[in-house]
C-alpha positions in Angstrom: -16.7 -37.7 2.4 -14.0 -39.0 -0.1 -10.1 -39.4 1.4 -7.9 -37.9 -0.5 -4.7 -40.0 -1.5 -1.5 -38.2 -3.3 1.9 -39.9 -4.3 4.2 -38.1 -6.3 7.4 -40.1 -8.7 9.6 -38.6 -10.9 10.5 -40.8 -13.6 13.2 -40.5 -16.4 12.3 -41.5 -20.0 8.9 -42.4 -21.6 9.0 -46.4 -20.8 9.0 -45.4 -16.2 6.2 -42.6 -17.4 4.3 -45.4 -19.5 4.8 -47.8 -16.3 3.1 -45.4 -13.5 0.7 -44.9 -15.7 0.5 -49.2 -15.8 0.2 -49.0 -12.2 -2.5 -46.7 -12.2 -4.3 -48.3 -14.8 -4.6 -51.3 -12.5 -6.3 -50.3 -9.7 -9.1 -48.9 -12.3 -12.7 -50.1 -12.2 -15.3 -49.0 -14.7 -16.9 -46.1 -14.5 -13.5 -44.3 -13.3 -12.2 -40.9 -14.7 -9.3 -40.1 -15.1 -8.5 -36.9 -15.3 -5.0 -35.8 -17.1 -3.2 -32.3 -16.9 0.2 -31.0 -18.0 2.1 -28.6 -20.3 2.4 -29.7 -23.8 5.0 -33.0 -24.1 4.8 -33.4 -20.6 3.9 -37.1 -21.2 0.1 -36.9 -20.8 -0.8 -39.6 -23.7 2.4 -41.9 -22.6 1.0 -41.9 -19.6 -2.3 -42.8 -20.7 -0.6 -45.5 -22.8 0.2 -47.2 -20.1 -3.1 -47.0 -18.0 -4.2 -48.5 -21.5 -1.6 -51.0 -21.1 -2.8 -52.0 -16.9 -6.4 -51.9 -18.3 -5.3 -54.8 -20.4 -6.0 -53.0 -23.8 -6.0 -55.1 -27.0 -1.7 -54.4 -27.9 -2.6 -54.5 -31.3 -4.2 -50.8 -30.9 -1.7 -48.3 -30.7 -3.3 -45.4 -28.1 -2.9 -41.7 -29.9 -4.0 -38.1 -28.6 -7.3 -37.8 -29.9 -6.1 -34.1 -30.5 -8.7 -33.7 -33.5 -10.7 -36.7 -33.2 -11.5 -35.8 -29.6 -12.2 -39.2 -28.1 -10.5 -42.1 -28.9 -12.2 -45.4 -27.8 -10.3 -49.0 -27.1 -11.5 -52.6 -26.5 -9.8 -54.8 -23.6 -11.9 -56.6 -20.4 -12.1 -52.5 -19.1 -12.7 -50.6 -22.2 -11.2 -46.9 -22.6 -12.1 -43.9 -23.1 -9.6 -41.8 -24.2 -10.5 -37.2 -24.6 -8.1 -35.2 -25.2 -9.6 -32.0 -24.9 -7.2 -28.8 -25.9 -9.3 -28.1 -28.9 -12.5 -27.9 -26.4 -13.0 -24.1 -26.0 -16.3 -24.5 -24.5 -19.3 -26.3 -22.3 -21.0 -26.5 -25.2 -18.3 -27.9 -27.3 -18.1 -30.8 -25.0 -21.8 -31.8 -25.5 -21.4 -32.2 -29.0 -18.9 -34.7 -28.6 -20.2 -36.8 -26.0 -18.0 -37.8 -23.1 -19.7 -37.9 -20.9 -22.7 -40.0 -22.5 -25.3 -42.5 -19.9 -24.1 -46.1 -20.1 -20.3 -46.0 -20.5 -18.9 -49.0 -19.0 -15.4 -48.7 -19.2 -12.8 -46.4 -17.6 -12.7 -42.3 -19.2 -9.3 -41.2 -19.3 -9.4 -36.9 -20.1 -6.5 -35.0 -21.1 -6.1 -31.5 -20.7 -8.9 -32.0 -17.8 -8.3 -29.1 -16.8 -11.2 -27.4 -18.9 -13.5 -29.2 -16.6 -15.2 -28.2 -13.4 -15.3 -32.2 -12.3 -12.8 -33.7 -9.3 -15.1 -35.5 -6.4 -14.8 -38.9 -7.2 -12.2 -38.9 -10.0 -8.1 -39.5 -10.1 -6.3 -36.6 -11.2 -2.7 -36.8 -12.4 -0.3 -33.5 -13.0 2.4 -34.6 -15.0 5.4 -31.6 -15.3 8.6 -31.5 -17.0 11.7 -31.7 -14.4 13.7 -32.0 -17.7 14.0 -33.0 -20.9 13.7 -36.3 -20.0 12.5 -36.1 -16.5 8.7 -35.5 -15.7 7.1 -35.5 -11.5 3.4 -37.2 -11.3 1.6 -36.3 -8.5 -1.3 -38.4 -8.6 -4.1 -37.5 -6.5 -7.4 -40.4 -5.7 -10.2 -39.0 -5.3 -12.6 -42.0 -5.7 -14.3 -43.2 -2.9 -13.0 -45.7 -0.6 -14.8 -49.0 -0.8 -15.4 -49.2 2.9 -15.3 -47.1 4.9 
């Protein structure tokens, strides 16, 4: 059985939100999946930028929302596949973009992940806008521990 770990933090700037993503990024390993949810403008992409920074993605490559391309991939010691499912309407649409193609050796970060039925084995991140500058970030870690 997977042990669930939950933490909640409030940030007061995009830099702090990015910093929380970076902290999470440092804990991720190849094969991990991070599901990021929140309303438009809640900071999903900013948080993902932090994850990429924590995974030491090439700093010369800007991490941007892949709303129209659906998936961006970033190179680093651990590659990052960044998906945005905002425009995905069905499971058939998801199959055509290759999000879960076999053999991927990196970390997958999925924005608008509420459209998927995944949970166990993932890290779930929920961002809520508290005010113009404040975000409440709840991280639920559903990965299996290395040692029971």
